[in-house]
N, C-alpha and C positions, 0 to 999 in steps of 0.2 A: 610472544604472539606478533607476526608480522602485521604493519598496518593494512595490506591487502586481506587478510584473515580477519582482521578486526573491523574492517569496514564490510565484508561480506557478512558477518555476524550482525551488524546493525541492521542490514537489509533483511537477513533471516528473521531477526527479532521482530522487524517491522510486519512482516507477511504472518509470522505465527500470531502475535498481537492481534492483528486484523482478524484473522480467522477464527480467534476465540474471543475475540471483543473484550480483550484484556487491556483496556485504555491506558492503564498506568504504564503498561509495557510499551505500548505504542509511543505513549508521548514521551518515554524515555529516550527514544530515537531521535527527537527533535530538539534542537536548541530551544531555549526558553522564547526567544523571539523568531523562530524557524518558522518558513511558509511553506504550506502545502498548497500547490496550485492544480487546479483541475478544471477543465470544462472552461477555461479562460478566468476562473474565478482564484485570486490569490487570498487564501485565509492565513493570518499571521498569529502565532502564538498559541501554546497548550489551550487556553481557556475558549478560543475560537475553532481550532482543528478539532478536537476532540467532540464536542457535539455536532459539528458538519458531517463528521464520518458516521456517527451512531445514529443521526436522523435517517440517512439514507437506509441503514439496515432495518428499521422498523417497518418498512414495506415489504421485508422477505421473511420467508420461512427459514431459508437458510443462504447461505452466502460464502465461498471461497475463493482464495486467490492462489494462484502458483505462480512462483517467479524462477525465470531461466538463471543461468550463470551469468555474473555481471561482468562487465567491462570497467576496470577500476585504473584511474590514473591519478598519481600523487604527486603534488608538489609542495613540499614542507609539510606545514599543518593544515594545507587544504587538499581536497580532492574531489574528483568527480566520478560517477558511476552512471552507467546506463544499463537498465534492466528490463528485459521484456516480461510482459506481465499477461497471465490470461486469468480472468475472473469468471465465475460461473454461480448462479443462483435461482431460487424459486421464488416467484412472487407470492406472498401469503394469501392463501384462501383460494388460490385458483391454480390451475393446471397451465402455467405460464413460465418459462424460463427466461432466463437472461445470460447472456455472455458477453463479455467484454474484452477485447485484444488491444495490447498497446504498449507503450514503454513509459518507465520512469527515468527521467533525467535528473541527476541528484547532484547538488553541491554540498560537500562535507567539510566540518571543521573539526580540528583536533583540539579538544578542551582537557582540563586538567582531569576529567572523568572519562575521558576516550571520545572516540568519533562520534558525531551527532549530524543529523541533517540541518543544513542551514537553509536550504530550498530542495522541495521534492516536487518535480513538475512532471503530472502523467498528461501523455499524448495518446489519444486512441486512433488505432488503425480501424476499428470498425465495432460496433454494437450491434447485437443479433437477439431479437425477442422471438421465441417460438413455442408453438403450444406442444405441452407434454402428454402422453398418453396416460389417462388415469389409472390409478392401482398401484399395486407395490411395485418397487424398483426390481425386485428379485422374485422369482418363482412364478 
């Protein structure tokens, strides 16, 4: 497998793991001392990153992330990637939704186990909250 495909798979596993709240899968995409940066906060290491992600989702009935194709640049055992993200969810117990648009700027490192995030920084283009029409989605 090429390095580009392997890195894209790391990004895909991150998104898939977040969508299913599969924290072991998500944490496997980060170096043990990796950094997740969001809203100016740097959170370092698996023991800190996982609870920070999970606590946000406690306020949501559902939340999903969609990732675009990534732009990947490789230099030896280090790489960068940039991926545009759209996240959508519904707040728990109310007819209000959230949409977040932005991008991840990633720094990755190749280890004996494969590529992992050394740093994953999210930059938001915009955040939207809006009311939902009550009732079922279909029908």
